[in-house]
N, C-alpha and C positions, 0 to 999 in steps of 0.2 A: 593502416586504414582505421578510422575512428568507428567504433560501434556503440550503439545506444540500445540497451535492453530495457524495455518497458514492461513492468509487471502491473497488471490491473487486477484488483481484488474487490469483490463485493463483501462488505461486512454486514452481518445480521446482528442487530443490537436489540435483543428481545426485551431487555429491562428498561428501555427508553420509554418514558411517559410523555416526553415532549421533545421538540426540536432542540431546546436548550440542553437536555440530557444527552441527546445524540451528538451535538456539537462538542460537548465536553469530551466524549469518548474519541471522536474524530480528531480533535485538536491534540489530544494526548498521543494517539497513534502516530499522527503525522510528525509531531515534534520528536518523539522518541526514536523513530526510524531515521529521521534526518540526522539527529545527533549521533546515533550509534553507527550508521552505515555510510553517511555522507552522500545520500541520494537526494535527488529532487523529488518532492512529494506534494500531492495536491488532491483535494476532493474534486472529482471530475464528473460525478453524476449523482442522481437521486438526492439533490440538496433539499427538496421539500418533503421527503419521506422521513418520518420520525424513527423508523425501525430498520432502515437500510441506508447504506452509503457505498458509493463506488469510489475507490481511491486508486491513484496511479503513482507508481514509483519508477524513476528513471535513473539508470546507472550508465555512466559514460566512461569508456576506456579505449585505449589504442588496441586492446586485445579483446576480442569477442568472448573468449572463455572467461576472462575476468569479469566483464559486465554481467554475464549470465550467472556466474558464481555469486556475485553480490546480490543479484535479484533473488537467487535461491535462498541465500541466508536471510534476506528480508522476509521471504515467505515462511521459512522455518521459524523465525522469531514471532511472526504473527500467529502461527499455529500453536506455538508452545507457550507464549508469554501472555497473550491477551485472554483473560478470564471473563471479561465483561462483554465479549462479542464472539460470534462464530464466523467462519469463512463460508461464503457462498461460491459463486462462479469465480474462477481464477484463470487468467490468461497471461501468456508471456510472448513477446515479439522482439526480435533483434533486428535493428536497422543498421545498415552500413553506409557511412558517409564518406 
């Protein structure tokens, strides 16, 4: 059975003075997580807010434990590696197809 785990993360970008600054941070986060973990990633909310972004990361696997593990590693990466933003609300949901 195919499982999809979706991790939704609110980023708080306090140093952002403009939407251009925010987009630079968001673009970096999305690209680095795609490259490092092979997940689908997109900005899914708060596009017009200069100090906040809502991002979603999706991991697909035939094993739900693997997709949840990948999502957890993405979250750990964001918590430990991103010095230019902080995490706000975080949610995870696993869907079975």
